[in-house]
N, C-alpha and C positions, 0 to 999 in steps of 0.2 A: 504493500500500500504506500509506503514511504517513497519507494523508488518511482512508483507511478506519479505521485504528487510532484516529485522533483522534476520528472520529465515534462509534466504539464507546465510547471513554472518556467522551465527552460524554453519550451515551445512558445509560451506567451511572450517571454522576453525577446525571443528572436523575431516574432511577428511585429512587436512594437518597435524593435530596433530597425527592421527593414522599412517600416512605415515612416519612421523618423528620418531615415536616410533619403527615402523617396521624396519627402517634403522639405528636406533641408535647404534646398536652394531653388525654389520655383522661379524667382526673377532672374537669377544668374543663369539658370538652365535655359530659360527662354531666350536670353541674349545670345548665348553660345549656339543654340539650335538654329536661330534665324540669321546668325552672324551679323547682328546689328544692335547697337546701343542707341536707345532713344532718350534724349535729354530734353527736358522742358525748361524754357527760360522766357522771361518777359521781354528781354532785349531792350530794356529801357533804363539801364543803370551803367552808363559808361563811367570808368573804363572796364568794368567787370563784364558787362554784356550790352550790346547795342547793335542797331542796324546802320549800315553805311548808306551813302547816297544811292548806290546802285543795288541796295537791297540785301547785301551780304550780312551775315550775323558774325560779329567779331567781339573780341574782348578777352580779358584774363580768364573768365570762366569757360569761354568757348575753347580756348587753347587747352585749358585743364581737361575739358571733356574729350578733346582729341587725344591727349596723352593717355587718358583712362581707356579709351577705345583701342588705342594702339597696343596698350599693355594686355588687353583682353583678346587681341588679334581679331577684332571685328570692325565693321564700318560704323561711322557715326552719323546719326540723323538728329538734327536739332529741330524741335517743335516750338514755335513762338506762340505763347499763350499768355493772356492777361494775368498779371501777378495774382489777383485774388481767385483765379481759376486753376492755379498750378496744383495745389493740394488735391482738389477734387479730381483733376486729371490723373494724378498719381494713384489715387485710390481706385479709380476706374480702370487702371492698367493701360491708359492711353500712352503713358511714358514710363520709363524705367527709373528715372531719378530727376531731381530738381537741382539745377545750378543757376541761381538767379538772385544773388545778393540777398539770400534769405537768412534772416537772423534766427538763431536757435533759441526758441522760447519754450517755456514749460507748457503753454497752451497748445502750441503746434505739436509739441512732442507727445501730447496725448493722442494725436491722430497719426503721426508719422514718426519714423526713426531718423536720427541725425548722425552723421559721421563728420568729424572735424573737431575744432574749426580749422579751416584752411586759410582764413582771412579774418582780420579784425577791422571793424569800422566804428562809426559813431554818428550821431545825428548833428546836423549843422543847419544854420539858417543862411539862405542866399537872398540878397536884396541889393538895391542900388546904394551907392556910396552916400547919397544925401539922407536916405533912411537910416543907414548904419550909423552915421554921424550923430543922429538924434537919440541913439540908444546908450544910456549910461548904466543901465542895470536891468534885471529881469522885470521890474515893474513897468518899464517902458514897452515891453512886449506883452505882458500879462494885463491887457486892458481891452475893452470892446472896440476901441478905435484902431487896433492893430490887427490887420487881416492876414491870415497865413493860408496858403494853398497846400493841401496835403494829399498824397496818394492814398486812396481808401484801403482799409483792411490791411494795414501794414504796421510794423512796430513804430514807424514814424508817426502815424496818426495817434496811436495809443500814447506815446511819450509826449507828444505835443499837448494832448488833452489833459494829461496828468500834470505836466509842468506849467502850462499856461492856460488854466481853466477859464479865465475871463476873456481870452482873446477871441476874435471872430475867425472861424474856420470855414474854408471852402474846400470840400473834398472832391477830388477828381479821380479818373481811372488810372492815370499814370503820371510820372514825373514830367514827361514831355508836355502833357496838358497843363501842368503847373507852371512850366516855363512860359508857355503861351500867355497865361494870365499875368505873370510877372512882367513880361515884356510889354503887355498892353496896359500895365499899371492898374490892373483890376484888383490886385492884392499888393500888400506892402512887402511880403516875403514869401518864400516857399521853404519848407523844411524837407530835407532829404539826407541820404547817407553822405558823409563828409567827402569821399572821393568824387562823387557826382557833383556836389556843390563846387568843389575846386575846379573841376573840368568846365562847368558852366561859367564860372567866374573868368576863366581864361578865354573861353570861347566868345563871351559877350563883354569883354573888357571895354570895348568901344562904347557900350551902353552904360558903363559905370557899375557893372555887377561886381560885388565882393562877397566873399564867404566868411562866416564866423568859424572860429575853431570848434571842434566837436565838444559837446558837453556831456557825453557819456561814452561807454565802450561796449561794443556789440560783437558777438561771436557769429561768424558766417560759416554755415556748414552745408554738406550735401544732404538733401532730403530723399529718403527712400521709404518704401513700404516696410511695415514691421513684420513681414512674413518670411524674411530671408536672412537668417543668421550668417550664412556663408557670404553673401554679398556685403553685409555689414562688416564682417571680419576682413574680407578682401580689401574693401575700401579703406578701412582703418589702417591696415598694414601698408597699403599703397601710399596713402597720404603721409604716413610716418616716414616712408622711404624717400619720397621726393622732397620732403622737408630736410632730411638729413644729407642727401646727396647734392643739394643746392639747386635742383631742377625747379622747384616751386619759387625759390627766391629769384631765379633768372627770369621766370615768367613775370613776376611782380615788377622787377626792374624795368622790363620792356614796356609795360603798360603804365606804370606809375611815374617813371622818370623821364621817358621820352614822350613829349606831347605832340609829335608830328602827326599822329593818327587823328587828332581832333579835326583836321581838315577834311576827313572822310565823313564826318557827321552831316546828316541832311539839313 
């Protein structure tokens, strides 16, 4: 009787083990089977991800996606999706991962898994110099007369509402739309990730745009579904290796130190 029980336990253990192996890497198995990695991005956060004048998708995160695909020995396909639709697209398996200047937050982490960070950012205000000259402290921003354009459903929006609750907010679908409002002087400022604000300050310096230093620190990571421990482990090791061999730093140097690519922005 005891031997029979032991055999049954071993049999059950083997069944569960085989089931666990079969389900260990559904996302990564799909990538390898079709020989294609599908990455979702909003393409609205230069220098991390953006569209050029001729419609190409470029940026630090796009280069990072290419390196990931090359390491997997598969082709890369980039899907441009509005930022607030990226997580639903990932959950519906339209894409394999998100690379779109997405801050790692506890709220998002309840829905998706994160690997990283591979980049550190922060929030900054972009405005014209005459508006900036009139700001002596937070109280000059935190009042109903100060209007700020915000990309909706982002950490930018949440932080702005927490930090400047009395300000007037205009929510838009993307940072590009926020820039349009700022150029038209429909708002006094826009809030965005610091690298983006710096890029726009350089691009529109003839219009007197300036950016403020970041007032927080945010961790940017790769968003993936929570159903694939193998992909999570693979990406974690991959990012660790490219940080240590200098590859990631070289990508950052290219996009953050050399501003010549700004001429490609539409």
